[in-house]
C-alpha positions in Angstrom: 0.0 0.0 0.0 1.4 3.4 -0.9 2.6 5.6 2.0 0.0 8.3 1.3 -2.8 5.8 1.6 -1.4 4.4 4.9 -1.2 7.9 6.3 -4.7 8.7 5.2 -6.0 5.5 6.7 -4.4 6.1 10.1 -5.6 9.8 10.1 -9.2 8.6 9.3 -9.1 5.9 12.0 -7.7 8.4 14.5 -10.4 10.9 13.6 -13.1 8.3 14.2 -11.8 6.5 17.3 -9.6 8.8 19.3 -12.6 10.7 20.7 -14.1 7.4 21.8 -10.9 6.3 23.6 -10.8 9.7 25.3 -14.4 9.2 26.5 -13.5 5.8 27.8 -10.5 7.1 29.7 -12.5 9.9 31.3 -15.2 7.5 32.4 -12.7 6.4 35.1 -12.2 10.0 36.2 -12.6 10.6 39.9 -13.4 14.3 39.5 -17.0 15.6 39.4 -16.1 17.6 36.4 -16.1 15.4 33.4 -13.5 17.4 31.5 -10.9 17.7 34.3 -8.8 14.7 35.2 -8.8 14.0 39.0 -7.3 10.5 39.1 -8.4 7.0 38.4 -11.6 5.7 39.9 -14.5 3.5 39.2 -16.8 5.5 41.4 -19.1 6.8 38.6 -19.9 3.3 37.4 -21.3 2.6 40.9 -23.2 5.8 40.8 -24.5 5.0 37.4 -26.1 1.7 38.5 -27.7 3.5 41.5 -29.3 6.2 39.3 -32.9 5.1 38.8 -33.6 7.7 36.1 -30.8 6.4 33.9 -31.8 2.8 34.4 -35.4 3.5 33.7 -34.6 5.5 30.6 -32.2 2.7 29.4 -35.0 0.1 29.9 -37.5 2.2 28.0 -35.0 2.7 25.1 -34.3 -1.1 25.0 -38.1 -1.9 24.8 -38.7 0.7 22.2 -35.7 -0.5 20.2 -36.8 -4.1 20.2 -40.4 -3.4 19.4 -39.4 -0.9 16.6 -36.8 -3.1 15.1 -39.2 -6.1 15.0 -42.1 -4.2 13.5 -39.9 -2.4 11.0 -38.3 -5.7 9.9 -41.7 -7.3 9.4 -43.0 -4.4 7.3 -39.7 -4.0 5.5 -39.7 -7.7 4.4 -43.3 -7.5 3.2 -42.5 -4.3 1.2 -39.4 -5.9 -0.2 -41.3 -8.9 -1.4 -43.9 -6.7 -3.1 -41.2 -4.7 -4.9 -39.1 -7.7 -5.9 -41.7 -10.5 -6.6 -44.7 -8.6 -8.0 -42.9 -7.0 -10.9 -44.3 -3.9 -12.6 -47.7 -3.2 -11.0 -49.8 -0.1 -11.1 -48.5 2.5 -8.7 -45.1 0.7 -8.2 -43.1 3.9 -8.7 -45.2 5.8 -6.2 -45.0 3.0 -3.7 -41.3 2.7 -4.0 -40.9 6.5 -3.6 -43.1 6.5 -0.5 -41.2 3.7 1.3 -37.9 5.4 0.5 -38.9 8.9 1.5 -37.9 8.6 5.2 -34.3 8.0 4.1 -34.0 11.6 2.8 -36.6 13.3 5.0 -35.2 15.5 7.8 -35.9 14.1 11.2 -37.4 17.4 12.3 -40.0 17.2 9.5 -40.8 13.6 10.3 -41.1 14.3 14.0 -43.4 17.3 13.5 -45.6 15.4 11.0 -46.0 12.4 13.4 -46.8 14.7 16.3 -49.6 16.4 14.3 -50.8 13.0 13.3 -51.0 11.7 16.9 -52.7 14.9 18.0 -55.3 14.7 15.3 -55.9 11.0 15.9 -56.4 11.7 19.6 -58.9 14.5 18.9 -61.0 12.6 16.3 -60.5 8.9 17.3 -59.6 9.1 20.9 -56.5 7.0 20.3 -53.7 7.2 21.3 -55.0 8.5 24.6 -51.6 10.1 25.3 -48.1 10.2 23.9 -45.6 7.7 25.3 -43.9 4.4 24.5 -46.5 3.4 21.9 -46.3 6.7 19.9 -42.5 6.6 20.0 -42.5 3.0 18.8 -44.9 3.8 15.9 -42.7 6.8 14.9 -39.6 4.7 15.0 -41.2 1.9 12.9 -42.1 4.6 10.4 -38.6 5.7 9.6 -36.8 2.4 10.3 -38.8 0.5 7.8 -37.1 2.3 4.9 -33.7 1.3 6.2 -34.8 -2.4 6.4 -36.0 -2.3 2.8 -32.6 -1.0 1.7 -30.9 -4.0 3.3 -33.4 -6.7 2.5 -34.5 -5.8 -1.0 -31.1 -6.3 -2.8 -30.6 -9.7 -1.0 -34.1 -10.8 -2.0 -33.5 -9.7 -5.6 -30.2 -11.6 -5.8 -31.8 -14.8 -4.5 -32.2 -17.7 -6.9 -35.9 -17.8 -7.6 -35.7 -21.4 -8.9 -35.5 -22.6 -5.2 -38.9 -21.1 -4.5 -40.2 -22.6 -7.8 -38.9 -26.0 -6.8 -40.6 -25.8 -3.5 -43.9 -24.9 -5.1 -43.6 -27.7 -7.6 -43.1 -30.1 -4.7 -46.5 -29.1 -3.3 -45.6 -26.4 -0.8 -47.9 -23.4 -0.6 -46.7 -19.7 -0.8 -46.6 -19.3 2.9 -44.7 -22.5 3.5 -42.3 -21.7 0.8 -41.7 -18.2 2.2 -41.1 -19.5 5.7 -39.0 -22.6 4.9 -37.1 -21.5 1.8 -37.0 -17.7 1.5 -36.5 -16.6 5.1 -33.6 -19.0 5.8 -31.8 -17.8 2.7 -32.2 -14.1 3.5 -31.6 -14.6 7.2 -28.2 -12.8 7.3 -29.9 -9.8 5.7 -32.8 -9.9 8.2 -30.3 -10.0 11.1 -28.4 -7.0 9.7 -31.6 -5.1 9.0 -32.9 -5.8 12.5 -29.7 -4.7 14.2 -29.6 -1.5 12.0 -33.2 -0.7 12.9 -32.5 -1.3 16.6 -29.5 1.0 16.6 -31.4 3.7 14.8 -34.3 3.5 17.2 -32.0 3.3 20.3 -30.0 6.3 19.1 -32.9 8.5 18.0 -33.3 11.8 19.8 -35.2 14.2 17.5 -38.2 12.1 16.6 -38.5 10.7 20.1 -38.5 14.2 21.5 -41.6 15.2 19.4 -43.6 12.0 20.0 -42.8 11.3 23.6 -44.9 12.1 26.6 -44.8 12.0 30.5 -43.0 8.9 31.7 -41.5 8.0 28.4 -38.1 9.6 28.5 -35.6 7.7 26.4 -31.9 7.4 27.1 -30.8 9.8 24.4 -33.3 12.4 25.7 -32.0 12.0 29.2 -28.3 12.2 28.1 -29.1 15.3 26.1 -30.7 17.0 29.1 -27.8 16.1 31.3 -25.1 17.5 29.0 -26.7 20.9 28.3 -24.5 22.5 30.9 -21.5 20.2 31.1 -20.7 16.5 30.6 -21.0 14.7 33.8 -18.7 11.6 34.6 -21.7 9.2 34.9 -22.6 10.0 31.3 -19.1 9.0 30.2 -19.5 5.8 32.2 -22.8 5.1 30.5 -21.4 5.8 27.0 -18.5 3.4 27.8 -20.9 0.6 28.7 -22.9 1.2 25.6 -19.8 1.0 23.5 -18.7 -2.2 25.2 -22.2 -3.7 24.7 -22.2 -2.8 21.0 -18.7 -4.1 20.5 -19.6 -7.5 22.1 -22.8 -7.8 20.0 -21.0 -7.0 16.8 -18.3 -9.5 17.6 -20.9 -12.2 18.3 -22.7 -11.4 15.0 -19.5 -11.6 13.0 -18.5 -14.9 14.6 -22.0 -16.3 13.9 -21.8 -15.2 10.2 -18.3 -16.6 9.8 -19.5 -19.9 11.3 -22.5 -20.0 9.0 -20.3 -19.4 5.9 -18.0 -22.3 7.0 -20.9 -24.6 7.4 
């Protein structure tokens, strides 16, 4: 590799990961000021696990992330099947544009639109009674579905359709063929799409801020409220634990995919 490319590679890696390493180091800071080093200590990790607000917000974000990722994956797979298997039907271009719109729509616009939708639905239908976990989940499913389609649709299009035809010729119905043939083949894409939707939901701040209500404070919303004045050490500890969890999850997924390829 040319020296220029090596230098560019290391500069890019440093730009991405040095701030993360600095954050991890300062999570072991004994000082109450997150930006001033006061010595090595694990005190703030203990304080983090005793903070009921953070634990509750983390639990809410996890629930919303799981629900949103699952719902978005189901809708994304169905939309991908329609776009790939049904050919050129009337309104296909409009349908494809609508399912892809959240990819380029600013989150502020999406959040305001969903907020107005929930307010109007409450006035005319009486549902949802109030904004909370349900409304945040619906909002996250709305924009995560587009990302699932981006991941699943190419894999479904590259799949050998003769396998499905063989299954139908052997007497299997459409539902059986889809569950026993199609889904196992596109399983890696489904896993990737689910993880992507989960991360997008867990990380979202703008849309959740518009569609949340009392008692439904997500973890990004809580962190944002805590760092308005200054970064506190418990936030550094929380971010370090999230980075560790994501790293372990990605490692397990990579090992699982590698094992699947070998088999």
